[in-house]
C-alpha positions in Angstrom: -20.7 18.6 9.8 -19.0 17.1 12.9 -16.1 14.6 12.7 -17.1 11.1 11.8 -15.3 8.0 13.0 -14.4 5.7 10.1 -12.0 3.3 11.9 -10.9 2.9 15.5 -9.2 6.2 16.4 -9.4 7.4 12.8 -11.8 10.2 11.9 -13.1 12.1 8.9 -12.5 15.8 9.8 -13.2 17.4 6.4 -15.8 19.8 5.0 -18.8 19.8 2.8 -19.1 22.4 0.1 -22.7 22.4 -0.8 -22.6 25.6 -2.9 -19.6 25.2 -5.3 -20.7 24.9 -8.9 -17.5 25.7 -10.8 -14.4 23.7 -9.9 -11.5 25.2 -12.0 -13.9 25.2 -15.0 -15.4 21.8 -14.2 -19.1 22.2 -13.4 -20.1 20.5 -10.2 -23.9 20.6 -10.0 -23.9 18.5 -6.8 -21.2 20.4 -4.9 -18.3 18.5 -3.4 -16.5 17.6 -0.2 -12.9 18.2 0.9 -12.0 15.1 2.9 -9.1 14.8 5.3 -8.5 12.3 8.1 -7.2 12.4 11.7 -5.4 9.5 13.3 -5.7 10.0 17.0 -2.9 7.6 18.0 0.1 7.9 20.2 1.5 10.2 17.5 -1.5 12.2 16.5 -1.4 12.4 12.7 -3.5 14.4 10.2 -3.7 13.2 6.6 -4.3 16.0 4.1 -5.6 19.5 4.6 -8.7 21.1 2.9 -9.4 24.1 0.7 -8.5 27.4 2.5 -12.2 28.6 2.6 -13.0 25.7 4.9 -10.0 25.8 7.2 -12.2 26.8 10.2 -14.4 23.7 9.5 -11.6 21.2 9.7 -10.1 23.0 12.7 -13.3 22.8 14.6 -13.7 19.1 13.7 -10.2 18.4 14.9 -10.8 20.3 18.1 -13.8 18.0 18.8 -11.3 15.1 19.0 -8.0 16.5 20.1 -6.1 19.8 20.7 -4.5 20.6 17.3 -1.2 21.4 19.0 -0.9 17.7 19.8 -0.7 16.8 16.1 2.9 15.8 15.4 2.6 14.5 11.8 0.9 16.0 8.8 0.8 13.8 5.7 0.2 15.7 2.4 -0.8 13.3 -0.3 -1.5 16.1 -2.9 -0.7 19.8 -3.0 -3.5 21.0 -5.2 -5.2 24.0 -3.4 -8.5 22.2 -2.8 -6.5 19.8 -0.5 -3.6 21.8 0.8 -4.4 25.6 0.8 -5.6 25.4 4.4 -2.1 24.2 5.5 -1.0 27.6 6.8 -4.0 27.9 9.1 -3.4 24.3 10.4 0.4 24.7 10.8 -0.2 27.9 12.9 -2.0 25.6 15.4 0.5 22.7 15.2 3.9 24.4 14.5 5.9 21.3 15.6 4.3 18.9 13.2 6.5 17.1 10.7 5.1 17.2 7.1 5.4 13.9 5.2 5.3 14.7 1.5 6.9 13.6 -1.8 9.9 15.6 -3.1 7.8 17.1 -5.9 5.2 17.9 -3.4 7.7 19.8 -1.2 9.0 21.8 -4.1 5.5 22.6 -5.3 4.2 23.6 -1.9 6.9 26.2 -1.7 5.4 27.8 -4.8 2.0 28.1 -3.1 2.9 29.2 0.5 5.7 30.3 2.8 7.1 27.1 4.2 9.9 28.7 6.2 10.2 27.2 9.7 8.3 24.0 8.8 9.9 20.6 9.1 9.6 18.3 6.1 10.2 14.5 5.8 10.4 13.7 2.1 9.0 10.2 1.4 8.9 7.8 -1.5 7.1 4.5 -2.3 7.7 2.0 0.4 8.5 4.5 3.2 6.5 4.1 6.4 5.4 6.0 9.5 4.5 4.4 12.8 2.0 6.3 14.8 1.8 3.8 17.7 -1.0 1.4 16.9 -0.9 2.1 13.2 1.7 1.8 10.4 1.3 4.1 7.4 2.7 3.0 4.1 3.3 5.7 1.4 2.9 4.9 -2.3 3.8 7.5 -4.9 1.2 8.0 -7.7 2.8 10.7 -9.9 0.5 12.2 -12.5 -2.6 10.9 -10.7 -3.3 13.5 -11.3 -0.4 15.9 -10.4 3.3 15.1 -10.3 3.4 15.3 -6.5 0.6 12.8 -5.8 0.8 9.8 -3.5 -1.6 7.7 -1.4 -1.4 6.5 2.2 -2.2 3.0 3.3 -3.0 2.3 7.0 -2.0 -1.3 7.4 -3.7 -2.3 10.6 -6.9 -0.6 9.6 -6.8 -2.0 6.0 -7.6 1.6 5.0 -6.4 3.2 1.8 -6.5 7.0 1.9 -6.5 7.5 -1.8 -6.2 11.2 -2.5 -8.1 12.1 -5.7 -8.4 8.5 -6.9 -11.8 6.8 -6.4 -13.4 10.2 -5.6 -16.5 12.0 -6.8 -17.6 15.6 -6.7 -20.7 15.2 -4.6 -21.8 17.0 -1.5 -23.9 14.7 0.7 -24.7 14.3 4.4 -23.8 10.6 4.0 -20.1 9.8 4.6 -20.1 6.2 3.4 -21.4 4.5 0.3 -23.9 2.3 2.1 -25.3 5.3 3.8 -25.6 7.1 0.5 -27.4 4.1 -1.1 -30.0 4.2 1.6 -31.4 7.4 0.2 -30.1 7.4 -3.4 -29.5 5.1 -6.3 -26.5 3.1 -7.3 -26.7 4.7 -10.8 -26.4 8.2 -9.2 -23.2 7.1 -7.4 -21.7 5.3 -10.4 -22.5 8.2 -12.6 -20.7 10.5 -10.2 -17.6 8.2 -10.5 -17.8 8.3 -14.3 -18.1 12.1 -14.3 -15.1 12.5 -12.0 -12.9 10.1 -13.9 -13.8 11.4 -17.4 -13.1 15.0 -16.5 -10.0 14.6 -14.3 -8.4 11.2 -14.8 -9.2 10.2 -18.5 -5.6 11.1 -19.7 -4.1 8.8 -17.1 -5.7 5.5 -17.9 -2.5 3.6 -18.3 -1.1 5.0 -15.0 -4.4 4.1 -13.2 -4.1 0.5 -14.4 -0.4 0.4 -13.4 -1.0 1.7 -9.9 -4.0 -0.6 -9.3 -1.6 -3.4 -10.4 1.0 -2.3 -7.9 -1.6 -2.3 -5.1 -2.7 -5.8 -6.1 0.9 -7.0 -6.4 1.8 -5.6 -3.0 -1.0 -7.8 -1.5 -2.5 -4.9 0.4 -5.7 -5.9 2.2 -8.2 -3.1 1.7 -11.6 -3.0 3.3 -12.1 0.7 3.1 -11.1 3.4 0.6 -11.2 7.0 1.8 -10.8 9.5 -1.1 -10.3 13.3 -0.7 -13.6 14.0 -2.5 -17.0 12.5 -2.1 -18.1 9.4 -0.1 -15.9 6.8 1.6 -16.1 3.2 0.2 -16.7 0.7 3.0 -19.5 -1.5 1.8 -17.5 -3.1 -1.1 -14.2 -1.3 -1.9 -13.4 -4.0 -4.4 -16.3 -2.8 -6.5 -14.9 0.7 -7.0 -11.4 -0.8 -7.7 -13.0 -3.1 -10.4 -15.0 -0.1 -11.8 -11.8 2.0 -12.1 -10.0 -0.9 -13.8 -12.8 -1.3 -16.3 -13.0 2.5 -17.0 -9.2 2.7 -17.3 -9.2 -0.1 -19.9 -11.6 2.1 -22.0 -14.6 -0.1 -21.4 -17.9 1.7 -22.2 -21.6 1.1 -22.8 -22.8 0.0 -26.2 -24.2 3.4 -26.8 -24.0 6.4 -29.1 -23.9 9.9 -27.8 -24.7 12.8 -30.1 -23.0 16.0 -29.0 -24.0 19.0 -31.2 -24.8 22.6 -31.4 -26.9 24.5 -33.9 -27.4 28.0 -35.3 -30.8 28.1 -37.1 -31.9 24.6 -35.9 -30.9 22.8 -39.2 -28.2 20.7 -37.5 -30.6 20.1 -34.7 -33.2 18.8 -37.1 -30.7 16.3 -38.5 -30.3 14.7 -35.1 -33.9 13.4 -35.2 -33.6 10.9 -38.1 -30.0 10.0 -36.9 -31.3 9.0 -33.5 -34.1 7.0 -35.1 -31.6 5.1 -37.2 -29.4 4.4 -34.2 -32.4 3.2 -32.2 -33.7 1.0 -35.1 -30.3 -0.7 -35.2 -30.8 -1.6 -31.5 -28.3 0.7 -30.0 -29.0 3.2 -27.1 -28.5 6.9 -27.8 -28.2 10.1 -25.9 -28.2 13.6 -27.2 -26.4 16.6 -25.7 -26.8 20.2 -26.9 -23.6 22.0 -26.0 -25.0 25.5 -25.3 -27.6 23.9 -23.0 -25.2 21.6 -21.2 -22.0 22.0 -19.1 -18.9 20.8 -21.0 -18.2 18.4 -18.1 -21.5 16.6 -18.7 -20.7 16.3 -22.4 -17.2 14.9 -21.6 -18.8 12.4 -19.2 -21.3 11.2 -21.7 -18.7 11.0 -24.4 -16.6 8.7 -22.2 -19.5 6.5 -21.2 -20.4 5.7 -24.8 -18.5 3.7 -27.4 -19.5 5.9 -30.2 -19.8 9.7 -30.5 -21.4 11.8 -33.3 -20.4 15.4 -33.4 -23.0 17.8 -35.0 -21.9 21.2 -36.1 -23.1 23.9 -38.5 -20.4 25.7 -40.5 -19.7 29.3 -39.7 -17.0 31.2 -41.5 -15.9 27.9 -43.1 -15.1 26.3 -39.7 -16.9 24.6 -36.8 -19.4 26.3 -34.6 -17.5 27.9 -31.7 -19.1 25.8 -28.9 -18.3 22.6 -30.9 -14.7 23.7 -31.5 -14.3 24.5 -27.8 -15.7 21.1 -26.8 -13.4 19.2 -29.1 -10.4 21.2 -28.0 -11.2 20.4 -24.4 -11.7 16.7 -25.3 -8.4 16.6 -27.1 -6.6 17.6 -24.0 -8.0 14.6 -22.2 -6.5 12.3 -24.8 -9.4 9.8 -25.2 -8.8 6.3 -26.5 -10.9 3.4 -27.6 -13.8 5.4 -29.0 -15.5 5.8 -32.4 -16.4 9.2 -33.8 -18.3 10.6 -36.8 -19.7 14.0 -37.7 -22.7 15.7 -39.4 -24.0 19.2 -39.9 -25.6 21.8 -42.0 -24.0 24.6 -44.1 -25.0 27.4 -46.4 -22.7 28.4 -49.1 -19.4 26.9 -48.0 -19.0 23.7 -45.9 -16.1 23.2 -43.6 -17.4 22.5 -40.1 -17.9 18.8 -40.5 -14.5 18.4 -42.2 -12.8 20.2 -39.4 -14.6 18.1 -36.7 -13.5 14.9 -38.4 -9.9 16.2 -38.5 -10.1 16.9 -34.8 -11.1 13.3 -34.2 -8.3 12.0 -36.4 -5.8 14.1 -34.4 -7.0 12.4 -31.2 -6.4 9.0 -32.7 -10.1 8.0 -32.5 -11.6 5.3 -34.7 -13.2 7.5 -37.4 -16.3 6.9 -39.5 -16.1 9.1 -42.5 -17.1 11.1 -44.5 -20.1 12.0 -42.3 -23.3 13.5 -43.6 -24.1 17.2 -44.5 -27.1 19.1 -45.8 -27.5 22.6 -47.3 -29.5 24.9 -45.1 -32.6 23.0 -43.7 -32.6 19.2 -44.3 -35.0 18.0 -47.0 -36.9 14.7 -47.0 -34.0 13.2 -48.9 -31.5 14.6 -46.4 -33.5 13.1 -43.6 -33.3 9.7 -45.3 -29.5 10.1 -45.6 -29.3 11.0 -41.9 -31.4 8.0 -40.9 -29.1 5.6 -42.9 -26.1 7.4 -41.5 -27.3 6.7 -37.9 -28.0 3.0 -38.7 -24.6 2.6 -40.3 -22.8 4.2 -37.4 -24.7 2.1 -34.9 -23.7 -1.1 -36.8 -20.1 0.0 -36.7 -20.4 0.6 -32.9 -21.7 -2.9 -32.4 -18.9 -4.4 -34.5 -16.3 -2.3 -32.5 -17.3 -3.9 -29.2 -14.6 -6.6 -29.4 -12.0 -3.9 -28.7 -13.5 -3.4 -25.3 -13.1 -7.0 -24.2 
């Protein structure tokens, strides 16, 4: 797509990746975008690069506005390859550009590419760059979500170029939220935000809250947020800031998600009365079968719900492999403010449910124990136990809602 003006003399010059479905192990069924921004001011300034596969796309977009050799400043907010691996191709066309980057960013970039001959200006929170009509303010955001990360605020444009924060993995012809909502639903957009946050930023909730607090305390006027992935927020940027604040606080829907796998359908059959018990207690419920669903979807649905029930058969006295893999992945994201229980079937030696519960305890989740198990295929008596288990868990989820206030 051609460059798109987002503010006077400020342009989106990025690329749309319609085809990507695996983003470092994170499934992206809707593709993604690699956003970067050109400020065509007295000092022509480029903010961020793109993934190396799309270097030609951003170069062509830049050429549609200005000769790349006239770019004198390159701001790198984040060195992850999806944002910075095209830097070599860009610097070949603008060899005199000064690179504005954090100290950790400079050191990290040297590990990815040959930076000899390039000029760096190391910046920290509070440093500025005047491009003529615009003043850029740099704010470090370490561990959101890499140590080098920062954001750039363009004061006169009231524009926050937010790097990975407030983004979504979503390829779309629309560049702005209001354009997107003309042909899609608000649910689809918000679901993409949940998906992105849960799979990338979940471990950094306290940092997200702190950085949003810094922006509020600094009194920055923001009427547009331009992330490095997905759509640009111009209709109501305050909405996405509020949404992030709520998610970072751990707020979630009064819902139960059942995440399970099954060997000979016995654990799967247990989900049916459990769901009915949850529903009869007046709580919404969603069911995810792991081998039929991307892990990233299961992670998202876990984070959207207050309570999670893990279903696993026992194999070799331990959890089913796909369940173990999911819980290992989830543990790395360090979830908080969630309830968890477990259920499952076994043959001659139970151990899967016990191990699943132990995983939840290690994460520090609010545990509902001991769970419910059946031997081989659930009997009518087992189904009754499962139904009551579902009702009891749903009641506890409702009681737990005060912790989300």
